[in-house]
KEKE-3310 file (N, C-alpha, C; in steps of 0.2 Angstrom, whole numbers, plus 5000, padded with zeros to 4 digits):
npx = (5166:5160:5161:5166:5171:5181:5190:5195:5201:5211:5219:5217:5209:5207:5197:5180:5171:5179:5182:5169:5168:5178:5172:5161:5168:5173:5177:5184:5186:5195:5198:5209:5223:5219:5206:5189:5186:5176:5164:5161:5146:5139:5141:5139:5142:5149:5166:5177:5189:5202:5203:5209:5211:5206:5207:5198:5199:5210:5211:5204:5210:5222:5224:5221:5208:5195:5197:5211:5212:5205:5213:5225:5222:5220:5232:5240:5234:5237:5250:5258:5271:5273:5284:5296:5291:5283:5267:5250:5235:5219:5205:5207:5202:5199:5211:5214:5219:5231:5238:5239:5248:5259:5263:5267:5279:5279:5287:5283:5267:5255:5240:5223:5208:5191:5185:5187:5198:5198:5208:5217:5225:5238:5243:5242:5253:5264:5279:5280:5269:5258:5245:5231:5218:5201:5201:5195:5195:5191:5193:5206:5223:5240:5246:5237:5237:5251:5251:5242:5248:5259:5253:5248:5259:5264:5265:5256:5264:5264:5262:5270:5259:5256:5254:5257:5253:5260:5267:5279:5289:5289:5284:5297:5300:5295:5304:5313:5312:5302:5306:5305:5312:5318:5328:5323:5321:5309:5308:5309:5298:5282:5271:5254:5247:5254:5251:5238:5238:5244:5236:5225:5231:5233:5220:5214:5222:5217:5204:5206:5212:5201:5191:5198:5206:5219:5235:5243:5257:5267:5277:5287:5284:5294:5305:5299:5304:5311:5302:5296:5285:5282:5271:5269:5268:5273:5263:5246:5232:5215:5199:5184:5168:5151:5153:5156:5170:5173:5173:5184:5195:5201:5208:5218:5227:5237:5245:5252:5267:5277:5277:5268:5257:5240:5227:5211:5197:5181:5165:5150:5137:5139:5142:5131:5115:5102:5090:5094:5099:5095:5084:5091:5103:5109:5115:5106:5105:5115:5118:5121:5134:5142:5140:5145:5158:5161:5159:5169:5180:5180:5181:5194:5202:5200:5207:5220:5224:5228:5220:5225:5220:5204:5197:5189:5184:5192:5184:5167:5158:5154:5141:5136:5137:5143:5160:5174:5190:5200:5215:5228:5239:5248:5248:5252)
npy = (5080:5070:5077:5069:5058:5064:5068:5056:5051:5060:5059:5065:5059:5043:5034:5034:5037:5043:5055:5060:5064:5074:5083:5087:5094:5104:5109:5117:5124:5130:5136:5143:5152:5167:5167:5166:5156:5141:5134:5117:5110:5098:5080:5076:5087:5095:5095:5102:5093:5098:5107:5116:5111:5114:5109:5113:5108:5097:5086:5074:5068:5063:5050:5033:5030:5037:5031:5031:5044:5043:5034:5041:5052:5046:5039:5051:5056:5046:5046:5037:5029:5022:5020:5010:4998:4982:4979:4974:4974:4973:4969:4975:4980:4993:5000:5011:5012:5005:5013:5024:5020:5016:5028:5034:5028:5014:4998:4987:4981:4969:4964:4959:4952:4948:4948:4950:4957:4971:4980:4994:4997:5004:5001:4987:4984:4988:4984:4983:4979:4965:4957:4948:4939:4934:4928:4925:4935:4932:4918:4917:4911:4910:4901:4899:4912:4913:4903:4908:4920:4916:4909:4920:4927:4918:4908:4895:4880:4874:4858:4849:4844:4827:4816:4803:4786:4775:4764:4765:4756:4753:4742:4733:4731:4742:4751:4747:4749:4742:4730:4713:4697:4680:4681:4690:4697:4696:4699:4711:4718:4727:4721:4714:4718:4729:4738:4740:4745:4757:4764:4766:4774:4786:4789:4792:4803:4812:4813:4819:4831:4837:4838:4846:4842:4838:4839:4855:4863:4876:4891:4905:4921:4930:4940:4940:4931:4933:4940:4944:4934:4931:4928:4938:4953:4970:4980:4982:4986:4990:4989:4984:4977:4973:4964:4960:4967:4960:4947:4946:4951:4940:4932:4940:4943:4932:4936:4946:4954:4953:4965:4972:4983:4989:4996:4998:5002:5006:5002:5006:5002:4989:4982:4982:4975:4971:4977:4988:4997:5010:5015:5013:5009:5017:5022:5030:5033:5041:5035:5022:5021:5020:5007:5000:5003:4997:4983:4981:4984:4974:4962:4964:4963:4950:4943:4947:4960:4977:4991:5007:5019:5026:5032:5046:5044:5054:5057:5055:5040:5034:5033:5041:5038:5039:5035:5026:5023:5010:5009:4998:4987:4972:4962:4968)
npz = (4953:4966:4983:4994:4988:4980:4990:4995:4983:4980:4990:5003:5012:5020:5019:5013:5024:5033:5025:5025:5038:5038:5029:5037:5047:5040:5024:5010:4993:4979:4962:4958:4964:4972:4968:4976:4990:4990:5000:5005:5007:5008:5007:4994:4986:4972:4967:4957:4946:4945:4956:4970:4987:5004:5020:5034:5047:5051:5059:5059:5049:5053:5056:5051:5055:5066:5078:5080:5085:5097:5105:5105:5113:5125:5128:5129:5141:5150:5150:5146:5136:5120:5112:5104:5108:5108:5102:5104:5095:5098:5090:5078:5065:5054:5057:5066:5079:5078:5068:5076:5086:5079:5073:5085:5087:5090:5090:5084:5079:5082:5075:5079:5073:5072:5060:5042:5029:5032:5037:5033:5017:5017:5030:5030:5022:5029:5036:5049:5054:5058:5052:5058:5054:5056:5069:5085:5099:5111:5113:5111:5113:5119:5111:5100:5094:5091:5081:5072:5068:5061:5051:5044:5040:5030:5016:5006:5002:4987:4981:4967:4954:4953:4940:4937:4937:4942:4955:4967:4964:4948:4934:4929:4915:4909:4911:4902:4889:4885:4881:4883:4886:4885:4896:4904:4920:4932:4945:4952:4948:4951:4963:4962:4974:4978:4968:4970:4983:4980:4972:4981:4990:4983:4980:4992:4996:4987:4991:5003:5000:4993:5003:5012:5023:5021:5026:5027:5020:5024:5021:5026:5019:5007:5015:5027:5035:5048:5056:5072:5081:5094:5107:5117:5125:5127:5128:5126:5117:5113:5104:5104:5099:5102:5111:5128:5138:5149:5145:5136:5143:5151:5142:5138:5147:5149:5138:5141:5146:5161:5167:5159:5150:5148:5138:5136:5126:5133:5130:5135:5131:5127:5138:5147:5151:5139:5142:5149:5140:5129:5115:5099:5103:5113:5128:5140:5153:5165:5177:5175:5171:5182:5186:5175:5176:5189:5186:5176:5184:5194:5186:5181:5193:5196:5186:5188:5185:5188:5189:5184:5179:5176:5162:5154:5137:5124:5113:5108:5105:5088:5087:5096:5109:5126:5130:5138:5144:5151:5160:5163:5172:5172:5186:5203)
capx = (5167:5158:5166:5169:5175:5187:5195:5199:5205:5216:5224:5216:5206:5209:5190:5174:5168:5183:5181:5163:5169:5181:5167:5157:5172:5174:5181:5183:5190:5195:5201:5215:5225:5216:5198:5186:5185:5169:5163:5158:5141:5137:5146:5138:5143:5154:5172:5181:5195:5208:5203:5214:5206:5208:5204:5198:5200:5213:5212:5201:5214:5229:5225:5216:5201:5195:5200:5217:5211:5203:5219:5230:5220:5220:5239:5242:5231:5240:5258:5262:5275:5273:5290:5300:5287:5279:5261:5245:5229:5213:5199:5211:5197:5203:5218:5215:5223:5237:5241:5242:5254:5265:5265:5270:5285:5279:5292:5279:5260:5251:5233:5219:5201:5187:5183:5192:5199:5196:5214:5218:5231:5244:5245:5243:5259:5269:5283:5280:5262:5256:5237:5228:5211:5197:5203:5191:5200:5188:5195:5213:5228:5247:5248:5233:5240:5257:5250:5238:5253:5264:5249:5247:5265:5267:5261:5256:5269:5260:5266:5268:5254:5259:5249:5259:5249:5264:5269:5287:5293:5285:5286:5304:5301:5293:5310:5318:5310:5296:5309:5305:5315:5319:5332:5320:5320:5303:5308:5308:5291:5277:5266:5247:5245:5258:5248:5231:5239:5246:5229:5221:5234:5232:5213:5214:5225:5213:5198:5208:5213:5195:5188:5202:5209:5225:5240:5246:5264:5268:5284:5287:5285:5301:5306:5295:5307:5313:5297:5295:5278:5282:5264:5270:5268:5274:5257:5240:5226:5209:5192:5180:5161:5146:5155:5159:5177:5174:5174:5190:5201:5204:5212:5223:5232:5243:5249:5256:5273:5276:5275:5265:5252:5234:5223:5206:5191:5175:5159:5145:5131:5140:5143:5125:5110:5098:5085:5097:5101:5089:5083:5097:5109:5111:5115:5104:5105:5122:5120:5123:5141:5146:5139:5149:5165:5161:5160:5176:5185:5179:5184:5202:5204:5199:5212:5227:5225:5227:5218:5228:5216:5198:5197:5184:5187:5192:5179:5162:5157:5151:5133:5134:5137:5149:5165:5179:5196:5204:5223:5229:5245:5248:5251:5250)
capy = (5074:5070:5079:5064:5054:5068:5069:5050:5050:5065:5057:5069:5055:5036:5031:5039:5039:5049:5061:5064:5068:5080:5088:5090:5098:5110:5109:5122:5123:5135:5134:5146:5157:5174:5166:5165:5149:5138:5129:5111:5110:5091:5075:5075:5093:5094:5098:5101:5089:5102:5111:5116:5110:5116:5106:5118:5105:5091:5082:5068:5064:5061:5043:5030:5031:5041:5027:5034:5050:5041:5031:5046:5056:5041:5039:5057:5057:5042:5048:5030:5030:5016:5020:5005:4993:4977:4980:4970:4978:4969:4972:4980:4983:4997:5001:5017:5011:5003:5019:5029:5017:5017:5035:5036:5025:5007:4994:4982:4980:4963:4966:4953:4954:4942:4950:4949:4962:4977:4984:4999:4994:5007:4998:4980:4984:4991:4979:4983:4976:4958:4957:4942:4939:4928:4926:4928:4937:4929:4911:4917:4908:4912:4896:4900:4918:4912:4899:4913:4925:4912:4908:4927:4929:4913:4906:4888:4877:4869:4852:4848:4838:4820:4813:4797:4781:4770:4764:4767:4751:4751:4736:4734:4731:4748:4755:4744:4751:4737:4723:4707:4691:4674:4683:4696:4695:4700:4699:4718:4721:4728:4716:4717:4721:4735:4743:4742:4750:4764:4767:4768:4780:4791:4791:4794:4809:4816:4815:4823:4838:4839:4840:4851:4838:4837:4844:4860:4865:4883:4894:4912:4924:4933:4946:4939:4926:4935:4943:4941:4933:4929:4930:4941:4960:4976:4985:4979:4991:4987:4992:4978:4979:4967:4959:4963:4967:4955:4941:4947:4952:4934:4930:4945:4943:4928:4938:4952:4953:4953:4972:4974:4988:4987:5002:4996:5006:5003:5004:5004:4998:4982:4980:4982:4971:4974:4981:4994:5001:5013:5014:5015:5006:5022:5022:5037:5034:5041:5031:5016:5021:5017:5000:4997:5003:4992:4976:4980:4983:4967:4958:4965:4961:4943:4940:4949:4966:4982:4997:5013:5025:5025:5039:5047:5044:5061:5057:5051:5035:5036:5033:5046:5035:5041:5030:5026:5019:5008:5009:4994:4984:4965:4961:4973)
capz = (4957:4973:4987:4998:4983:4978:4996:4995:4977:4980:4996:5009:5017:5019:5017:5012:5030:5035:5021:5027:5044:5036:5027:5043:5051:5036:5018:5005:4987:4974:4956:4957:4969:4971:4968:4982:4992:4990:5005:5004:5012:5009:5004:4987:4982:4966:4967:4950:4946:4946:4962:4976:4993:5010:5026:5040:5053:5048:5064:5057:5043:5055:5057:5046:5057:5072:5083:5082:5089:5104:5108:5105:5118:5131:5129:5132:5148:5155:5150:5144:5129:5116:5107:5104:5111:5104:5104:5102:5094:5099:5087:5074:5061:5049:5060:5069:5085:5075:5065:5081:5090:5074:5073:5091:5088:5092:5086:5080:5081:5079:5076:5078:5072:5070:5053:5036:5024:5035:5038:5027:5013:5020:5036:5029:5018:5033:5038:5057:5056:5057:5052:5059:5053:5058:5076:5090:5104:5117:5113:5109:5118:5116:5105:5094:5092:5087:5075:5067:5065:5057:5045:5041:5037:5026:5010:5005:4997:4983:4978:4960:4953:4950:4937:4936:4941:4944:4961:4968:4960:4942:4931:4926:4908:4907:4911:4898:4882:4883:4879:4887:4882:4890:4901:4908:4927:4934:4953:4954:4946:4956:4964:4961:4980:4978:4963:4973:4988:4978:4970:4987:4993:4979:4980:4999:4996:4983:4995:5009:4997:4992:5009:5016:5028:5019:5029:5022:5022:5023:5022:5027:5013:5007:5019:5033:5039:5054:5060:5079:5083:5101:5110:5124:5123:5132:5128:5123:5116:5110:5103:5102:5099:5102:5116:5134:5140:5154:5141:5132:5147:5153:5137:5136:5153:5147:5132:5143:5150:5169:5169:5153:5151:5144:5137:5132:5126:5136:5127:5140:5128:5126:5145:5150:5149:5134:5145:5151:5134:5126:5108:5095:5107:5117:5135:5142:5160:5167:5183:5173:5170:5188:5186:5170:5179:5194:5183:5173:5189:5197:5181:5181:5199:5196:5182:5189:5182:5192:5185:5186:5178:5172:5159:5148:5130:5122:5108:5109:5100:5082:5088:5101:5116:5130:5130:5143:5143:5157:5159:5168:5172:5175:5193:5208)
cpx = (5164:5163:5170:5173:5182:5192:5199:5203:5211:5221:5222:5213:5207:5203:5185:5171:5172:5182:5174:5164:5173:5177:5163:5161:5174:5179:5179:5188:5190:5199:5208:5216:5222:5208:5196:5185:5177:5168:5159:5152:5138:5142:5145:5139:5149:5160:5176:5187:5201:5208:5208:5209:5210:5204:5204:5199:5203:5214:5210:5206:5221:5230:5220:5209:5201:5197:5207:5217:5210:5210:5225:5229:5221:5228:5242:5240:5235:5248:5262:5265:5275:5280:5294:5297:5284:5272:5256:5238:5223:5207:5202:5206:5201:5210:5219:5220:5230:5241:5243:5248:5260:5268:5268:5277:5285:5284:5288:5271:5257:5244:5229:5212:5197:5185:5188:5192:5196:5202:5215:5225:5237:5247:5246:5250:5265:5273:5282:5273:5261:5248:5235:5221:5207:5198:5199:5195:5197:5191:5203:5218:5235:5248:5244:5235:5246:5256:5246:5243:5257:5260:5249:5253:5268:5262:5261:5261:5265:5265:5264:5264:5257:5254:5251:5255:5253:5266:5277:5291:5289:5288:5293:5304:5299:5299:5315:5316:5305:5299:5308:5307:5315:5323:5329:5319:5314:5303:5307:5302:5287:5273:5259:5245:5248:5254:5241:5232:5241:5240:5225:5224:5233:5224:5211:5216:5220:5207:5200:5209:5206:5191:5192:5205:5216:5230:5243:5253:5265:5276:5283:5288:5291:5300:5303:5298:5309:5308:5295:5287:5277:5275:5265:5272:5269:5267:5252:5234:5221:5203:5188:5172:5157:5148:5158:5166:5178:5175:5181:5196:5205:5209:5218:5229:5238:5247:5253:5262:5272:5274:5272:5259:5246:5230:5217:5200:5185:5169:5153:5139:5132:5142:5137:5120:5105:5093:5087:5099:5095:5089:5089:5103:5112:5110:5113:5104:5112:5123:5122:5131:5145:5145:5144:5156:5166:5163:5167:5181:5185:5182:5192:5205:5205:5204:5219:5229:5224:5226:5221:5224:5210:5197:5191:5187:5187:5187:5173:5162:5153:5143:5131:5135:5144:5153:5170:5185:5198:5211:5225:5236:5244:5251:5249:5256)
cpy = (5075:5072:5074:5059:5058:5068:5062:5049:5054:5064:5061:5065:5048:5032:5036:5041:5044:5055:5064:5067:5074:5085:5091:5095:5105:5109:5114:5121:5129:5133:5137:5151:5164:5173:5165:5158:5147:5133:5123:5110:5103:5087:5075:5081:5091:5098:5097:5097:5092:5107:5111:5115:5112:5113:5111:5115:5098:5085:5075:5064:5062:5054:5040:5030:5035:5037:5029:5040:5049:5039:5037:5050:5052:5040:5045:5058:5052:5043:5042:5031:5023:5015:5014:4998:4988:4977:4975:4974:4973:4972:4977:4984:4987:4999:5008:5017:5009:5009:5023:5026:5017:5024:5038:5032:5017:5003:4989:4982:4974:4964:4960:4956:4948:4942:4949:4956:4969:4982:4988:4996:4997:5003:4990:4979:4986:4985:4978:4980:4969:4958:4950:4942:4933:4925:4929:4929:4933:4922:4911:4915:4910:4907:4897:4907:4917:4908:4904:4918:4922:4911:4915:4929:4924:4912:4898:4886:4872:4864:4851:4843:4832:4817:4805:4792:4775:4770:4765:4762:4749:4745:4738:4734:4737:4753:4752:4744:4746:4731:4718:4701:4686:4676:4688:4693:4700:4701:4706:4721:4722:4723:4719:4721:4728:4740:4745:4747:4757:4768:4770:4774:4786:4794:4794:4802:4814:4818:4820:4830:4841:4842:4845:4848:4837:4841:4849:4862:4872:4885:4901:4915:4928:4939:4946:4934:4927:4939:4940:4940:4930:4932:4933:4948:4965:4980:4981:4985:4988:4991:4987:4980:4972:4962:4963:4962:4961:4948:4941:4947:4946:4931:4934:4945:4939:4931:4945:4950:4955:4960:4976:4979:4986:4994:5000:5001:5002:5006:5002:5000:4991:4978:4979:4976:4974:4979:4988:4999:5004:5012:5017:5013:5012:5021:5029:5038:5035:5037:5025:5015:5018:5010:4997:4997:4998:4985:4976:4980:4976:4962:4958:4962:4953:4939:4943:4955:4972:4988:5003:5019:5022:5032:5039:5047:5051:5062:5053:5045:5037:5037:5038:5044:5038:5034:5031:5022:5016:5007:5004:4991:4977:4965:4967:4978)
cpz = (4964:4978:4991:4994:4981:4984:4996:4989:4977:4986:5002:5014:5015:5017:5016:5019:5033:5031:5023:5033:5043:5034:5032:5047:5047:5030:5013:4999:4983:4968:4955:4963:4967:4970:4975:4984:4992:4995:5003:5009:5013:5006:4997:4983:4977:4967:4960:4951:4948:4952:4967:4982:4999:5016:5032:5046:5051:5053:5062:5052:5046:5055:5052:5048:5064:5078:5085:5086:5097:5108:5109:5112:5125:5133:5132:5139:5153:5155:5148:5137:5126:5112:5109:5107:5106:5107:5101:5101:5094:5096:5082:5068:5055:5051:5063:5075:5082:5072:5071:5085:5085:5074:5080:5093:5090:5087:5081:5083:5077:5080:5075:5077:5070:5063:5048:5032:5026:5035:5032:5024:5016:5026:5035:5025:5023:5036:5046:5059:5054:5058:5053:5059:5055:5065:5081:5097:5111:5118:5112:5115:5115:5110:5099:5091:5088:5080:5069:5064:5060:5050:5041:5037:5031:5020:5009:5000:4993:4980:4971:4959:4950:4947:4935:4940:4943:4951:4961:4964:4954:4939:4928:4919:4905:4907:4906:4891:4880:4880:4884:4883:4888:4896:4906:4915:4930:4942:4956:4952:4952:4956:4963:4968:4980:4974:4967:4979:4986:4975:4976:4990:4989:4979:4987:4999:4992:4987:5000:5006:4996:4998:5014:5022:5027:5022:5024:5025:5020:5024:5023:5020:5013:5011:5026:5037:5046:5058:5067:5080:5090:5104:5117:5122:5129:5133:5124:5123:5112:5110:5100:5103:5099:5107:5122:5135:5145:5151:5137:5137:5149:5148:5135:5141:5151:5142:5135:5147:5157:5171:5163:5155:5146:5144:5133:5132:5129:5133:5131:5137:5127:5133:5149:5148:5144:5137:5148:5146:5130:5118:5104:5098:5111:5124:5138:5149:5163:5173:5181:5172:5176:5188:5181:5173:5185:5191:5180:5179:5193:5192:5181:5187:5199:5191:5183:5186:5187:5188:5188:5185:5174:5169:5154:5142:5128:5116:5109:5103:5094:5082:5093:5108:5119:5130:5135:5141:5150:5155:5165:5167:5175:5182:5197:5208)
residu = (MET:ARG:ALA:ASP:VAL:PHE:LEU:VAL:GLU:LYS:GLY:HIS:ALA:ALA:THR:ARG:SER:GLN:ALA:GLN:ARG:LEU:ILE:ALA:ALA:GLY:VAL:GLN:TRP:ARG:LEU:ALA:SER:GLY:LEU:PRO:TRP:GLN:LYS:VAL:ALA:LYS:ASN:GLY:ASP:ASP:ILE:PRO:GLU:MET:ALA:GLU:VAL:GLN:LEU:LEU:ASP:ALA:ALA:GLU:ALA:ARG:PHE:ILE:SER:ARG:GLY:GLY:LEU:LYS:LEU:GLU:GLY:ALA:LEU:ALA:ALA:THR:GLY:PHE:LYS:VAL:ALA:GLY:LEU:ARG:CYS:LEU:ASP:VAL:GLY:GLN:SER:THR:GLY:GLY:PHE:THR:ASP:CYS:MET:LEU:GLN:GLN:GLY:ALA:ALA:GLN:VAL:ILE:GLY:VAL:ASP:VAL:GLY:HIS:ALA:GLN:LEU:HIS:GLU:ARG:LEU:ARG:ASN:ASP:PRO:ARG:VAL:VAL:CYS:VAL:GLU:GLY:LEU:ASN:ALA:ARG:ALA:MET:THR:PRO:GLU:SER:LEU:ARG:ASP:ALA:CYS:ASP:GLU:ALA:LEU:SER:GLU:VAL:VAL:GLU:GLU:GLU:GLU:ASP:ASN:GLU:THR:GLN:PRO:VAL:ALA:PRO:TYR:ALA:TRP:MET:ARG:ASN:GLY:GLY:MET:VAL:ASP:ASP:GLU:TYR:ASP:ASP:SER:ASP:ASP:ALA:LYS:GLU:GLN:ASP:ILE:GLU:ALA:PHE:LYS:ALA:GLU:ARG:ALA:ALA:ARG:ALA:ARG:ALA:LYS:SER:ASP:GLY:SER:LEU:PRO:VAL:GLU:ARG:LYS:ARG:ARG:LYS:GLY:MET:GLU:ASN:VAL:ASP:ILE:THR:PRO:LEU:PHE:ASP:PHE:ILE:ALA:GLY:ASP:VAL:SER:PHE:ILE:SER:LEU:THR:LEU:ILE:LEU:PRO:ALA:LEU:VAL:PRO:LEU:MET:LYS:ALA:ASP:GLY:ARG:LEU:LEU:MET:LEU:VAL:LYS:PRO:GLN:PHE:GLU:LEU:GLN:PRO:GLY:GLN:VAL:GLY:LYS:GLY:GLY:ILE:VAL:ARG:ASP:PRO:ALA:LEU:TYR:ALA:GLU:VAL:GLU:ARG:ARG:ILE:ARG:GLU:CYS:CYS:ALA:SER:VAL:GLY:LEU:THR:ILE:GLY:GLN:TRP:LEU:ASP:SER:PRO:ILE:GLU:GLY:GLY:ASP:GLY:ASN:ARG:GLU:PHE:PHE:ILE:PHE:ALA:ARG:ARG:GLY:THR)
# end
């Protein structure tokens, strides 16, 4: 079996990309105790089904993705504790930040991402996690986040299909076994206009259902009835791509408690102009980092955030870019 596939299927890694990073850090296998270890040189190397595997550096496997290692290092550098806090993960993706916060004792993590079907299944099934998909953080408001959370925790209530074609007051004789005699009273029979109005109502409902404009009724899934979706958080962390933080931060401040904290990953390649970024999306001029920091600091000041620390990320970006963290609080 391919080495990277083996590590995922045997539970050593959550994804193949994580397995490949583990292999780069060092993986070896053997068929039995006492036999020599065989080093895995590349992702496609074969590992026998029954082999015993040893990870020479298991750090990559502590979290769903390496984002967890970044956030872990940043939290350690700031000394901030998330234990017992309600947290928001902006740009949740596969869930590295969410995983880190949960492992450090967060009471709840609500995660938002503009994409779909990215969060790892283990986290998706964790009762402490609310996964909100298809929500653009730039346009997020407390109201839209609350509504999106409620939708994520609910299921659509399907109405039973009504195939009857009779209005509310059908012909009385139809309820009388079809018997009509001289004493039959037709005063309660549906009038022609009632029937036509009923048909028109049914047709309008069918059109609305077809084009998606029919109001949808939802109810919380079993076990989710009491999940707190208050759009106000003790702590916000985030890792977003292809957009500047200066466009995201204004939407996050209204979601922070009066003394809330924020720890966001800064990716310089998305904070600069295209002409300032080199081939492959790499920022090669270190002098530009000061410009990025200035822009982020100015944005924070304009939206009511006070930066406590500007930190180097403990791990480089996957593309080799240098990254940073801002640690800020709401207010002064």
